[in-house]
FINU-219165 format. One line per field, with one value per residue (C-alpha): y, x, z; residue number from 1; residue in one letter. Coordinates in pm, 1 decimal, always signed. Last residue first. Example, Ala and Ser with C-alpha at 12.3 -4.5 7.8 and 13.67 -1.06 7.14 Angstrom:
<pts>
yy = [-106.0|-450.0]
xx = [+1367.0|+1230.0]
zz = [+714.0|+780.0]
seq = [2|1]
type = [S|A]
</pts>
This chain:
<pts>
yy = [+727.6|+521.9|+372.7|+302.7|+58.5|+82.3|-293.0|-279.6|+94.4|+310.7|+283.7|+514.9|+776.7|+1009.0|+825.7|+722.2|+1074.1|+1073.8|+1209.2|+1177.9|+1020.2|+723.8|+835.1|+1103.7|+1163.9|+1471.7|+1488.1|+1848.7|+2057.9|+1844.8|+1643.6|+1285.5|+1158.7|+908.0|+659.4|+551.0|+257.1|+235.6|+431.8|+661.1|+816.2|+792.7|+1045.3|+897.8|+1168.0|+1437.6|+1637.3|+1789.5|+1473.9|+1357.6|+1068.7|+1277.7|+1085.4|+802.4|+563.3|+231.9|-42.9|-340.4|-523.6|-609.1|-330.4|-106.9|-160.7|-143.6|+211.5|+348.5|+237.0|+420.1|+154.9|+266.8|-29.5|-294.3|-302.3|-604.4|-626.4|-639.0|-547.8|-489.9|-380.7|-250.9|+71.2|+126.3|-56.8|-81.7|-308.1|-254.0|-483.5|-348.4|-556.0|-556.8|-770.6|-579.8|-247.1|+44.4|+347.6|+658.9|+923.0|+1307.6|+1454.1|+1721.8|+1684.3|+1800.4|+1734.9|+2018.1|+1964.4|+2258.3|+2394.4|+2654.3|+2703.4|+2982.5|+2976.4|+2697.8|+2967.7|+3236.1|+3594.2|+3778.8|+4046.4|+3874.0|+3561.8|+3713.9|+3841.6|+3502.3|+3287.9|+3562.3|+3504.8|+3135.1|+3134.9|+3362.2|+3157.6|+2844.4|+2923.5|+2969.7|+2840.3|+3033.8|+3018.2|+3284.1|+3266.5|+3546.5|+3519.3|+3495.9|+3786.5|+3973.1|+3958.5|+4049.7|+4340.6|+4429.9|+4816.4|+4997.8|+5019.8|+4604.8|+4584.3|+4850.2|+4630.2|+4334.5|+4558.8|+4717.5|+4398.8|+4240.4|+4537.8|+4514.2|+4154.7|+4119.8|+4072.5|+4189.5|+4519.7|+4672.2|+4664.5|+4541.5|+4585.4|+4694.1|+4691.3|+5020.1|+4818.8|+4467.2|+4245.5|+4194.0|+4163.7|+4170.8|+4128.5|+4253.7|+4108.2|+4171.0|+3978.1|+4011.5|+4361.6|+4403.2|+4027.5|+4057.1|+4289.2|+4160.3|+3809.8|+3900.6|+3996.5|+3640.3|+3484.4|+3623.7|+3596.6|+3228.3|+3144.8|+3458.2|+3461.3|+3725.7|+3948.5|+3982.2|+3783.2|+3669.7|+3739.8|+3715.6|+3859.5|+3734.8|+3868.7|+3718.1|+3817.2|+3590.3|+3655.3|+3460.1|+3154.1|+3164.8|+3187.3|+2862.6|+2867.1|+2847.2|+3026.4|+3283.7|+3057.2|+2719.7|+2913.5|+3069.8|+2743.7|+2599.8|+2894.9|+2865.4|+2500.6|+2628.3|+2983.1|+2825.1|+2762.9|+3114.6|+3285.8|+3262.9|+3444.6|+3376.9|+3586.7|+3469.7|+3687.8|+3636.0|+3267.6|+3028.2|+2677.9|+2414.3|+2543.8|+2523.2|+2263.3|+2232.0|+1934.9|+1650.3|+1386.7|+1264.3|+895.6|+743.7|+794.3|+618.9|+842.9|+754.2|+932.6|+1060.1|+1440.0|+1426.2|+1407.9|+1502.0|+1850.4|+1944.5|+1591.3|+1504.1|+1848.6|+1784.9|+1456.9|+1509.1|+1864.3|+1966.0|+2315.9|+2287.7|+2360.0|+2424.5|+2171.0|+2257.5|+1987.3|+1934.6|+1740.3|+1745.5|+1934.5|+2261.9|+2426.6|+2126.5|+1994.8|+2278.6|+2287.3|+2388.2|+2052.9|+2050.3|+1830.7|+1552.4|+1389.9|+1003.4|+769.6|+388.6|+249.0|+59.1|+305.5|+549.4|+485.3|+762.4|+748.9|+1062.4|+1234.7|+1445.0|+1763.6|+1888.5|+2260.9|+2215.6|+1876.8|+1566.8|+1245.2|+1087.5|+889.6|+527.4|+382.1|+286.3|+584.2|+848.1|+1192.3|+1440.2|+1795.0|+1879.0|+2266.9|+2376.0|+2603.3|+2699.9|+2983.7|+3040.7|+2878.5|+2589.3|+2378.3|+1991.2|+1837.2|+1485.4|+1338.7|+947.6|+887.9|+541.2|+518.2|+323.1|+297.5|+250.8|+39.0]
xx = [-563.1|-623.7|-970.5|-1135.5|-1392.8|-1510.3|-1713.2|-1861.2|-1916.9|-1725.5|-1368.3|-1124.1|-924.1|-634.1|-381.1|-635.5|-706.2|-1030.5|-1180.8|-1574.7|-1762.7|-1932.5|-1932.4|-1722.7|-1793.3|-1575.9|-1413.4|-1334.2|-1046.4|-758.0|-869.3|-1027.5|-1177.7|-1457.4|-1527.3|-1842.4|-1891.0|-1835.3|-1641.8|-1434.9|-1163.4|-801.6|-563.5|-258.5|-17.1|-268.4|+17.5|-162.5|-348.1|-116.1|+41.7|+337.4|+420.6|+173.6|+90.2|-53.6|+232.7|+43.0|+265.9|-4.4|+59.2|+92.4|-231.5|-393.2|-199.1|-339.8|-680.2|-662.1|-759.6|-1002.1|-1228.8|-960.4|-873.6|-905.9|-751.2|-830.8|-620.7|-692.4|-414.3|-438.5|-284.5|-558.2|-786.7|-849.2|-1085.4|-1111.1|-1315.3|-1390.3|-1304.7|-1423.1|-1268.4|-948.9|-1092.0|-852.1|-913.0|-910.4|-641.2|-717.4|-439.6|-258.4|+87.6|-1.5|+265.5|+424.4|+403.6|+213.8|+79.3|-172.9|-478.5|-712.6|-962.9|-1207.6|-1267.5|-1375.9|-1234.9|-1489.2|-1234.4|-1270.8|-1227.3|-888.1|-806.9|-874.0|-684.3|-366.9|-374.1|-419.8|-114.7|+115.1|+40.3|+92.6|+442.3|+453.3|+314.7|-10.9|-149.0|-407.0|-629.7|-806.0|-1093.5|-1414.2|-1294.3|-1193.7|-1530.9|-1692.8|-1528.5|-1211.6|-1192.0|-929.0|-690.5|-723.6|-365.8|-400.1|-701.7|-446.6|-189.3|-409.2|-566.8|-216.1|-100.2|-398.6|-355.6|+11.8|+317.9|+625.2|+781.9|+1091.4|+938.9|+1125.0|+1139.7|+1508.7|+1642.9|+1599.0|+1615.1|+1725.7|+1617.9|+1260.9|+1226.1|+925.2|+977.2|+742.6|+722.6|+537.1|+494.5|+314.4|+371.6|+734.9|+853.8|+1220.8|+1296.8|+1099.5|+1206.2|+1546.7|+1498.0|+1316.4|+1614.6|+1896.7|+1632.1|+1585.1|+1599.8|+1618.5|+1873.6|+2093.0|+1843.5|+1692.7|+1487.3|+1223.6|+883.6|+754.2|+469.7|+454.5|+206.4|+161.8|-79.9|-226.8|-215.6|+83.8|-63.1|-380.8|-202.5|-39.4|+344.7|+428.6|+755.8|+617.7|+333.2|+538.9|+803.5|+600.0|+441.8|+790.4|+921.7|+583.0|+671.2|+990.5|+892.4|+794.4|+1136.8|+1164.3|+806.4|+534.9|+232.8|+155.8|-119.6|-238.0|-446.9|-658.0|-720.1|-804.3|-884.9|-664.6|-582.6|-221.5|-90.5|-74.6|-255.2|+40.7|+246.5|+548.9|+592.9|+801.0|+1143.0|+1489.2|+1799.4|+2083.1|+2456.2|+2615.9|+2640.2|+2662.9|+2470.4|+2641.1|+2584.3|+2244.7|+2102.1|+2175.7|+2073.9|+1710.5|+1705.2|+1795.4|+1575.3|+1707.3|+1675.9|+1570.4|+1824.1|+1669.5|+1593.0|+1521.3|+1379.4|+1484.9|+1358.4|+1570.5|+1543.2|+1357.5|+1101.9|+865.9|+842.3|+929.3|+1205.7|+1164.2|+965.3|+899.4|+1050.0|+811.8|+975.1|+950.8|+1112.9|+1192.7|+1274.7|+1600.1|+1748.0|+1706.4|+1608.0|+1525.8|+1263.8|+1228.3|+874.0|+874.2|+635.2|+394.0|+379.1|+450.2|+328.2|+518.9|+624.4|+942.0|+1051.7|+1116.7|+1481.3|+1541.8|+1827.2|+1543.5|+1747.1|+1780.4|+1908.7|+1933.1|+1891.6|+2064.7|+1957.1|+2124.8|+2361.6|+2186.1|+2108.5|+2382.4|+2375.1|+2382.3|+2396.9|+2281.2|+2156.3|+2035.3|+1681.5|+1559.9|+1152.3|+890.0|+545.0|+292.1|-35.2]
zz = [-354.7|-52.3|-39.3|+316.2|+409.7|+757.3|+939.9|+1256.4|+1314.7|+1516.8|+1356.3|+1500.8|+1326.1|+1449.9|+1230.6|+977.8|+893.8|+704.4|+369.0|+350.5|+93.3|+327.4|+703.8|+963.4|+1301.4|+1345.1|+1676.2|+1809.0|+1948.2|+1930.5|+1649.2|+1686.3|+1344.8|+1443.1|+1161.1|+1013.2|+716.3|+347.6|+108.4|+358.3|+170.7|+288.1|+448.3|+591.0|+428.3|+581.3|+732.0|+1058.0|+1200.4|+1476.8|+1319.5|+1159.6|+843.1|+722.1|+453.1|+557.1|+560.7|+711.1|+985.9|+1238.7|+1455.9|+1208.5|+1058.9|+1398.1|+1479.0|+1153.9|+1238.3|+1587.2|+1870.5|+2085.8|+2006.6|+1848.8|+1481.7|+1272.3|+948.6|+528.7|+244.5|-107.1|-340.9|-686.5|-578.1|-317.8|-93.9|+276.6|+448.8|+816.9|+1038.5|+1395.6|+1726.2|+2076.7|+2339.1|+2339.0|+2453.5|+2403.3|+2619.5|+2389.1|+2360.6|+2281.2|+2118.3|+2336.4|+2172.4|+1815.1|+1565.5|+1366.4|+1025.5|+896.1|+583.2|+527.4|+269.1|+239.8|-70.2|+123.9|+421.3|+179.9|+157.7|+429.2|+595.7|+893.7|+742.5|+639.4|+971.5|+1116.5|+894.2|+935.8|+1337.3|+1331.4|+1078.8|+1271.8|+1592.9|+1401.7|+1293.0|+917.5|+594.3|+450.9|+129.9|+27.5|-283.0|-457.1|-710.3|-536.4|-255.9|-557.8|-751.0|-455.2|-396.6|-177.3|-149.5|-17.1|-343.3|-367.8|-225.3|+26.0|+189.9|+205.2|+354.6|+583.5|+713.4|+738.9|+949.4|+1167.6|+1239.4|+1290.5|+1089.1|+1312.5|+1213.9|+1050.0|+708.7|+427.5|+32.6|+80.6|+398.3|+640.7|+958.4|+1110.6|+1398.1|+1362.1|+971.3|+771.3|+426.5|+147.0|-200.6|-526.0|-816.1|-1160.8|-1276.4|-1162.1|-1289.1|-1314.5|-1050.2|-772.2|-923.0|-833.5|-492.0|-450.1|-586.7|-382.3|-64.7|-100.7|+246.2|+488.3|+795.0|+624.9|+544.2|+888.3|+1170.9|+931.1|+781.4|+423.6|+289.9|-91.0|-326.1|-674.9|-956.4|-1213.1|-1587.8|-1673.2|-1470.2|-1670.5|-1997.5|-1914.3|-1979.3|-1643.0|-1528.1|-1276.5|-1151.5|-1079.5|-953.8|-725.7|-579.6|-510.5|-326.2|-115.6|-45.6|+118.4|+235.6|+545.0|+647.0|+836.5|+794.4|+496.4|+395.5|+25.0|-150.0|-476.8|-715.7|-1015.0|-978.8|-1270.6|-1158.5|-1099.0|-756.3|-623.7|-364.8|-6.2|-41.9|+60.0|-75.6|-205.4|-225.5|+34.3|+175.5|+222.7|+135.5|-54.9|-26.8|-326.4|-235.2|+177.8|+490.3|+824.2|+940.3|+741.9|+722.0|+1092.4|+1200.0|+1026.4|+1195.8|+1542.3|+1571.7|+1907.0|+1804.6|+1429.7|+1154.3|+802.2|+544.2|+157.4|-87.7|-424.9|-745.0|-1040.1|-1357.3|-1211.6|-1385.2|-1513.2|-1171.6|-906.3|-653.3|-305.7|-189.6|+150.2|+433.2|+611.8|+883.1|+997.3|+1241.7|+1250.5|+1560.1|+1603.1|+1825.2|+1524.0|+1199.6|+960.3|+673.0|+486.5|+402.9|+96.8|+69.6|-174.2|-256.8|-631.7|-735.2|-731.3|-938.8|-873.0|-1156.8|-1093.2|-1130.2|-760.6|-711.1|-762.6|-820.5|-539.5|-479.5|-127.3|-29.9|+253.3|+583.6|+892.8|+793.6|+481.3|+130.6|+161.9|-159.2|-149.3|-450.5|-642.1|-317.9|-426.0|-357.1|-245.1|-264.0|-49.6|-206.2|+103.9|-8.5]
seq = [355|354|353|352|351|350|349|348|347|346|345|344|343|342|341|340|339|338|337|336|335|334|333|332|331|330|329|328|327|326|325|324|323|322|321|320|319|318|317|316|315|314|313|312|311|310|309|308|307|306|305|304|303|302|301|300|299|298|297|296|295|294|293|292|291|290|289|288|287|286|285|284|283|282|281|280|279|278|277|276|275|274|273|272|271|270|269|268|267|266|265|264|263|262|261|260|259|258|257|256|255|254|253|252|251|250|249|248|247|246|245|244|243|242|241|240|239|238|237|236|235|234|233|232|231|230|229|228|227|226|225|224|223|222|221|220|219|218|217|216|215|214|213|212|211|210|209|208|207|206|205|204|203|202|201|200|199|198|197|196|195|194|193|192|191|190|189|188|187|186|185|184|183|182|181|180|179|178|177|176|175|174|173|172|171|170|169|168|167|166|165|164|163|162|161|160|159|158|157|156|155|154|153|152|151|150|149|148|147|146|145|144|143|142|141|140|139|138|137|136|135|134|133|132|131|130|129|128|127|126|125|124|123|122|121|120|119|118|117|116|115|114|113|112|111|110|109|108|107|106|105|104|103|102|101|100|99|98|97|96|95|94|93|92|91|90|89|88|87|86|85|84|83|82|81|80|79|78|77|76|75|74|73|72|71|70|69|68|67|66|65|64|63|62|61|60|59|58|57|56|55|54|53|52|51|50|49|48|47|46|45|44|43|42|41|40|39|38|37|36|35|34|33|32|31|30|29|28|27|26|25|24|23|22|21|20|19|18|17|16|15|14|13|12|11|10|9|8|7|6|5|4|3|2|1]
type = [A|F|L|L|E|V|R|G|S|V|A|Y|G|I|C|T|N|V|M|S|G|P|G|E|H|L|T|A|D|V|F|A|V|D|V|H|G|A|T|C|K|A|L|C|T|F|C|V|G|S|K|C|T|Y|P|L|A|I|G|Q|R|L|A|A|D|L|I|T|E|G|E|Y|T|Q|F|E|I|R|E|N|R|G|S|V|L|I|T|H|T|K|S|H|D|V|A|R|V|P|L|R|S|E|P|M|F|T|E|Q|R|I|H|K|E|P|F|N|L|M|R|L|T|M|R|A|M|R|M|L|A|K|P|A|C|L|Y|F|W|T|N|R|R|A|H|L|S|I|K|G|Q|F|H|A|R|V|L|Q|E|L|L|E|N|N|L|H|R|F|L|A|H|D|A|N|K|E|R|S|F|F|Y|T|C|E|F|R|G|P|F|E|L|I|W|R|D|I|Q|T|K|F|I|T|S|Q|S|D|R|N|A|Y|Y|L|V|M|K|A|D|R|C|E|K|K|T|S|Y|L|L|M|K|L|Q|S|F|V|P|T|I|G|S|G|A|A|I|F|F|Y|T|D|V|H|K|E|P|L|V|F|L|G|N|P|D|I|A|D|L|V|E|G|P|Q|V|H|D|L|L|H|N|S|F|A|G|N|V|V|R|K|V|T|I|A|P|F|A|D|V|G|P|C|S|S|F|S|Y|A|R|R|Q|E|K|A|N|S|H|F|L|L|T|L|Y|Q|G|A|Q|Y|V|L|P|R|G|D|A|P|E|L|V|F|T|C|A|D|T|T|E|R|T|K|A|L|I|R|L|R|R|R|Q|E|M]
</pts>
């Protein structure tokens, strides 16, 4: 069910003092198919246990010859720091196929706003490449606005390329940096991005009046710390932009997920289908569908195991599942998408389809 990959590092390029880009090629003879904005899940082995970490693509299919991920150093981030400090070109990484829903819409959009901070620029950088270099008329006609927060110029990943785009695409692309430790930088404000400032900037972009047409034809992509994304989403909803036009990406697992008591005396039957496979197994009452599969050696796709990355997402075609997020539990049935990592079967039989 889960497709494992072997990827060789072709090049390692330092972007800032604490971030590097890794250019990859398949070492297993199969092409690596992905979309701008998606991520790659790498597999690590530590203390005889498999660990997984997701890293967004900074490359764009059709623009870059090879796929690439960009990794930033994280405090106590054992795997990110291992990649930065020890992994070199020629080495081979274990991974699973690319995944993620943080992708551009298929329909025409007049304006894209991107709000990023730190390494959150990585999937956004991929999407900007797609829009700026696409030969499609709907992409060439779209306008792109980037709000990008960092400490200063030196810590800003991809700043050289973004500054080049500001000059190269003056009618299509604009960028405002927000620096907390640097004054008087070009295209930058020495301020934190807050709700009042974001509202002012968005209103100013539409000359003070946001029409119904603008609301229907503007999309927002957020990739930043949770507090910044929460603020941005609340501000944009207050400005009456549709919820479905606001997408966000996060890989930070939830530490307060609800846990259910496991009852070994009661079981549910799970049938999963996908990639020409059909697998049936049992899950205990109170056990997540993913945990039950892994316990029995069934390789369902996953990354975070906390409901934030959507690698484990499957379509429910029969039965009912409780999807237990931190703040709410959703009771899902046929036709719904469910996170198997936080999904609990509540009917005797549940059937799921993986794309």
